[in-house]
C-alpha positions as CSV (number, residue, x, y, z in Angstrom):
1,M,100.5,-8.3,-39.0
2,D,103.2,-10.9,-38.2
3,I,101.4,-14.2,-37.6
4,A,104.5,-15.9,-36.0
5,Q,104.8,-13.0,-33.5
6,L,101.1,-13.0,-32.8
7,H,101.3,-16.8,-32.2
8,D,104.1,-16.4,-29.7
9,K,102.5,-13.6,-27.8
10,I,99.2,-15.5,-27.5
11,L,101.0,-18.5,-26.0
12,K,102.6,-16.2,-23.6
13,Q,99.1,-15.0,-22.6
14,D,99.5,-11.5,-24.0
15,R,95.9,-10.0,-23.7
16,R,96.5,-7.4,-26.4
17,A,97.7,-10.0,-28.8
18,L,94.6,-12.1,-28.0
19,A,92.3,-9.2,-28.7
20,R,94.0,-8.5,-32.0
21,A,93.7,-12.2,-32.9
22,I,90.0,-12.3,-32.2
23,T,89.5,-9.1,-34.3
24,L,91.4,-10.9,-37.1
25,V,89.3,-14.1,-37.0
26,E,86.1,-12.0,-37.0
27,S,87.1,-10.1,-40.1
28,G,85.4,-11.1,-43.4
29,R,88.3,-9.9,-45.7
30,A,89.8,-12.7,-47.8
31,D,93.4,-11.8,-46.8
32,H,92.4,-11.7,-43.1
33,R,90.6,-15.1,-43.4
34,A,93.8,-16.6,-44.8
35,M,95.9,-15.1,-42.0
36,A,93.4,-16.3,-39.4
37,G,93.5,-19.8,-40.8
38,A,97.3,-19.8,-40.7
39,L,97.3,-18.6,-37.1
40,L,94.7,-21.2,-35.9
41,E,96.7,-23.9,-37.6
42,K,99.9,-22.9,-35.8
43,L,98.0,-22.7,-32.5
44,R,96.4,-26.1,-33.0
45,G,99.4,-28.0,-31.5
46,S,99.4,-26.0,-28.3
47,G,97.5,-28.8,-26.6
48,R,95.7,-26.4,-24.2
49,Q,92.1,-27.1,-23.4
50,A,89.6,-25.0,-21.5
51,L,86.2,-25.9,-20.1
52,R,83.8,-24.3,-22.6
53,I,80.5,-23.3,-21.0
54,G,77.6,-22.1,-23.2
55,L,75.0,-19.9,-21.5
56,S,71.7,-18.7,-22.7
57,G,68.5,-17.4,-21.2
58,T,65.5,-15.2,-21.7
59,P,66.0,-11.4,-21.9
60,G,66.1,-9.9,-18.4
61,V,66.9,-13.1,-16.7
62,G,70.2,-11.7,-15.4
63,K,72.8,-13.4,-17.6
64,S,75.4,-10.6,-17.2
65,T,74.9,-10.5,-13.5
66,F,75.3,-14.2,-13.3
67,I,78.4,-14.3,-15.4
68,E,80.0,-11.5,-13.4
69,S,79.3,-13.3,-10.0
70,F,80.2,-16.7,-11.4
71,G,83.3,-15.4,-13.0
72,M,84.5,-13.6,-9.9
73,M,84.0,-16.8,-7.9
74,L,86.1,-18.7,-10.4
75,T,88.9,-16.2,-10.5
76,A,89.0,-16.2,-6.7
77,K,89.8,-19.9,-7.0
78,G,92.8,-19.0,-9.1
79,L,91.2,-19.9,-12.5
80,K,91.5,-17.7,-15.6
81,V,88.1,-16.9,-17.1
82,A,87.4,-15.6,-20.6
83,V,83.9,-14.3,-21.5
84,L,82.8,-14.2,-25.1
85,A,79.5,-12.2,-25.0
86,V,77.6,-12.2,-28.3
87,D,75.4,-9.1,-28.7
88,P,72.4,-8.9,-31.1
89,S,73.0,-6.9,-34.3
90,S,70.4,-4.6,-35.7
91,A,68.7,-6.0,-38.8
92,R,68.4,-2.5,-40.2
93,S,71.8,-0.9,-39.5
94,G,73.9,-4.0,-38.6
95,G,75.2,-2.3,-35.5
96,S,75.5,-3.6,-32.0
97,I,75.6,-1.9,-28.6
98,L,78.4,-4.2,-27.2
99,G,77.8,-3.0,-23.6
100,D,78.7,-6.2,-21.8
101,K,81.9,-4.9,-20.3
102,T,79.9,-2.0,-18.9
103,R,77.5,-4.4,-17.2
104,M,80.3,-6.5,-15.8
105,E,82.3,-3.7,-14.3
106,R,83.9,-5.8,-11.4
107,L,84.8,-8.7,-13.6
108,S,86.2,-6.5,-16.4
109,R,88.8,-5.1,-13.8
110,D,89.8,-8.6,-12.6
111,P,93.3,-9.4,-13.9
112,N,92.4,-13.1,-14.3
113,A,89.4,-12.3,-16.5
114,F,89.0,-11.3,-20.2
115,I,85.7,-10.1,-21.7
116,R,85.2,-9.8,-25.4
117,P,81.8,-8.6,-26.8
118,S,81.1,-9.5,-30.4
119,P,78.2,-8.7,-32.7
120,S,76.0,-11.6,-33.7
121,Q,75.9,-10.3,-37.3
122,S,72.4,-11.8,-37.7
123,H,73.6,-15.4,-37.3
124,L,71.1,-17.9,-36.1
125,G,71.3,-18.8,-32.5
126,G,72.9,-15.5,-31.5
127,V,76.4,-16.9,-31.9
128,A,78.8,-15.0,-34.1
129,R,80.0,-17.3,-36.9
130,R,83.6,-16.9,-35.7
131,T,82.9,-17.4,-32.0
132,R,84.2,-21.0,-32.2
133,E,87.6,-19.7,-33.5
134,A,87.6,-17.1,-30.7
135,V,87.1,-19.9,-28.2
136,A,90.2,-21.7,-29.7
137,L,92.3,-18.6,-29.3
138,C,91.2,-18.2,-25.7
139,E,92.2,-21.8,-25.0
140,A,95.6,-21.3,-26.6
141,A,96.0,-18.2,-24.4
142,G,95.8,-20.4,-21.3
143,F,92.3,-19.6,-20.0
144,D,90.8,-22.3,-17.8
145,V,87.1,-21.5,-18.4
146,V,85.5,-19.9,-21.5
147,L,82.0,-18.6,-21.0
148,I,80.0,-18.1,-24.2
149,E,77.0,-15.9,-23.6
150,T,74.4,-16.1,-26.4
151,V,71.5,-14.0,-27.4
152,G,68.0,-15.0,-26.3
153,V,66.3,-18.4,-26.4
154,G,65.0,-20.2,-29.5
155,Q,65.2,-23.4,-31.5
156,S,68.2,-22.1,-33.4
157,E,70.1,-21.5,-30.2
158,T,71.1,-25.1,-30.2
159,V,74.1,-24.2,-32.3
160,V,75.9,-23.1,-29.1
161,A,76.0,-26.8,-28.0
162,E,78.3,-27.4,-31.0
163,M,81.1,-25.4,-29.4
164,S,80.5,-26.1,-25.7
165,D,81.3,-28.8,-23.2
166,L,78.5,-27.7,-20.9
167,F,75.3,-25.8,-21.7
168,L,73.6,-23.8,-19.0
169,L,70.1,-22.5,-19.4
170,L,69.3,-19.5,-17.1
171,L,65.7,-18.8,-16.3
172,A,63.8,-16.4,-14.1
173,P,61.2,-17.5,-11.4
174,A,57.5,-16.8,-11.7
175,G,57.8,-16.7,-15.5
176,G,54.2,-17.7,-16.0
177,D,54.0,-19.9,-19.1
178,E,57.7,-19.7,-19.6
179,L,57.9,-23.5,-19.5
180,Q,55.8,-23.5,-22.7
181,G,57.7,-20.7,-24.2
182,V,61.1,-22.4,-24.0
183,K,61.6,-24.6,-27.0
184,R,61.9,-28.3,-26.5
185,G,65.1,-28.3,-28.5
186,I,66.9,-26.1,-26.0
187,M,65.6,-28.1,-23.1
188,E,67.0,-31.3,-24.7
189,I,70.5,-29.8,-24.9
190,A,70.6,-28.1,-21.5
191,D,73.0,-29.9,-19.1
192,I,72.0,-27.7,-16.1
193,I,69.0,-25.4,-15.7
194,L,69.7,-22.5,-13.3
195,V,66.7,-20.6,-12.0
196,N,68.1,-17.2,-11.1
197,K,66.9,-14.5,-8.8
198,A,66.2,-17.0,-6.0
199,D,66.3,-14.2,-3.3
200,G,64.0,-11.9,-1.5
201,D,60.3,-12.1,-2.4
202,L,61.1,-14.3,-5.4
203,K,62.8,-17.1,-3.5
204,H,59.7,-19.3,-3.0
205,A,58.7,-18.7,-6.6
206,A,62.1,-19.7,-7.7
207,M,61.9,-22.9,-5.8
208,R,58.5,-23.8,-7.3
209,T,59.8,-22.9,-10.8
210,C,62.9,-25.1,-10.2
211,A,60.6,-28.0,-9.2
212,D,58.5,-27.6,-12.3
213,Y,61.6,-27.7,-14.5
214,A,63.0,-30.7,-12.6
215,G,59.8,-32.5,-13.3
216,A,59.9,-31.5,-17.0
217,L,63.5,-32.8,-17.3
218,R,62.5,-36.2,-16.0
219,L,60.1,-36.6,-18.9
220,L,62.9,-36.1,-21.5
221,R,64.6,-39.1,-23.0
222,K,67.9,-40.0,-21.2
223,R,71.0,-39.0,-23.0
224,P,74.1,-41.3,-23.2
225,Q,76.4,-38.5,-22.1
226,D,74.7,-38.0,-18.8
227,P,75.2,-39.9,-15.5
228,E,72.3,-40.6,-13.2
229,G,70.5,-37.4,-12.1
230,Y,71.5,-35.2,-15.0
231,P,70.4,-32.9,-16.5
232,K,69.2,-31.2,-13.4
233,A,67.5,-27.9,-12.3
234,M,68.9,-25.7,-9.5
235,T,68.3,-22.3,-8.0
236,V,70.9,-19.6,-7.7
237,S,71.0,-15.9,-6.8
238,A,73.6,-14.1,-8.9
239,L,72.9,-10.9,-6.9
240,Q,73.5,-12.4,-3.5
241,E,76.0,-15.0,-4.9
242,N,74.1,-17.9,-3.4
243,G,74.2,-21.3,-5.0
244,L,77.1,-20.6,-7.3
245,E,79.5,-22.9,-5.5
246,T,77.0,-25.7,-5.6
247,A,76.4,-25.1,-9.3
248,W,80.1,-25.2,-10.0
249,D,80.5,-28.5,-8.1
250,E,77.7,-30.0,-10.2
251,M,79.4,-28.9,-13.4
252,Q,82.7,-30.4,-12.2
253,T,81.0,-33.7,-11.3
254,L,79.4,-33.9,-14.7
255,I,82.5,-33.1,-16.6
256,Q,84.6,-35.5,-14.6
257,W,82.1,-38.3,-15.4
258,R,82.2,-37.5,-19.1
259,R,86.0,-37.5,-19.1
260,E,86.1,-40.9,-17.4
261,H,83.6,-42.4,-19.8
262,S,85.2,-40.9,-23.0
263,H,82.2,-38.7,-23.8
264,W,84.4,-35.6,-23.6
265,D,86.8,-36.7,-26.4
266,M,83.9,-38.1,-28.5
267,R,82.0,-34.8,-28.2
268,R,85.0,-32.7,-29.1
269,A,85.6,-34.9,-32.2
270,A,81.9,-34.7,-33.2
271,Q,82.0,-30.9,-32.8
272,A,85.1,-30.6,-35.0
273,R,83.3,-32.6,-37.8
274,F,80.2,-30.4,-37.4
275,W,82.2,-27.2,-37.9
276,F,84.1,-28.6,-40.9
277,E,80.8,-29.3,-42.6
278,E,79.5,-25.9,-41.6
279,E,82.6,-24.2,-43.1
280,V,81.9,-26.1,-46.4
281,R,78.3,-24.9,-46.4
282,Q,79.3,-21.3,-45.7
283,G,81.9,-21.4,-48.4
284,L,79.3,-22.6,-51.0
285,L,77.0,-19.8,-50.0
286,A,79.8,-17.3,-50.3
287,R,80.2,-18.3,-54.0
288,L,76.7,-17.0,-54.7
289,L,78.0,-13.5,-53.9
290,Q,80.8,-13.6,-56.4
291,S,80.7,-13.0,-60.1
292,P,79.5,-14.6,-62.4
293,A,77.2,-16.5,-60.0
294,R,75.8,-13.2,-58.6
295,E,74.8,-11.9,-62.0
296,A,73.3,-15.2,-63.0
297,M,71.3,-15.4,-59.8
298,A,69.9,-11.9,-60.3
299,D,68.8,-12.9,-63.8
300,L,67.1,-16.0,-62.6
301,A,65.5,-14.1,-59.8
302,L,64.0,-11.7,-62.3
303,D,62.6,-14.6,-64.3
304,V,60.9,-15.9,-61.2
305,E,59.5,-12.5,-60.4
306,N,58.0,-12.2,-64.0
307,G,56.6,-15.7,-63.8
308,K,58.9,-17.1,-66.5
309,A,60.3,-19.7,-64.1
310,T,59.3,-21.4,-60.8
311,P,61.4,-20.8,-57.7
312,S,62.4,-24.5,-57.5
313,G,63.2,-24.8,-61.2
314,A,65.3,-21.6,-61.2
315,A,67.1,-22.8,-58.1
316,Q,67.9,-26.2,-59.8
317,R,69.3,-24.4,-62.8
318,M,71.5,-22.2,-60.6
319,L,72.9,-25.2,-58.7
320,E,73.6,-27.2,-61.8
321,D,75.2,-24.4,-63.8
322,Y,77.3,-22.6,-61.2
323,L,77.8,-24.7,-58.1
324,A,78.2,-28.1,-59.5
325,S,81.2,-27.1,-61.6
């Protein structure tokens, strides 16, 4: 694979080249990792930035329907939209369904949209480890908005905030005790809460749920990156495409305020630092899978099983003998 040629095609917004590049950065092979690093380094100077929007929600809340309706609205405005949909991987087989393009049939046919499903590969937060690099590729390819759909809701889901400019939490009306089920951590990072399915018989329930969440948001500590009135809760209907324009206007208002008050640049810089540190951590963990560390770890694990060493003592020996060098 010619990295220089791939670089040029991505800058010319070649979709096939973009798809090949994302496949490259998702690969775990050492030679592919080296090529991906070289490609990303060459693209770093493109100067292109997209609005990165992270999206999460409980299963069945209508994330795919929302993304399709929201994406179609944005492309109608002349914007280019990329969707990175992370699908859960099986803990047993490692496989994923990757059916997001099937669920977003209209958007997948839109010439101004690009949909790429990826397996989560059992990573915490439902975000594939290389999703951040895929976002950078989509930016270099000239997309205006990158939507990152994540798997489920949980405390570990906060990792998506480290690659997004905005974080949307999508919830369903009449969810019973759902307010208690959503972790405080994800409530604290949400910029806008969207109560979906605000149509038909569920419309009044959606309005009540929205009011409940609006009250809960007022109890949270104010964040320095928010103007007055944010974060906020709103109702939308992805099926009837109601409230999407208003939600987009609120997103634009928030982003504009953050740009004017330097929070955009500071956040991007902090995210770059976070991912540098994360790469170091992942690199250290990878060393445990290589010889001779792998054999030494197996021997120490056997000692722990047989009661010849404590877990903490064996771990300390492992770190001192093989990772400190």
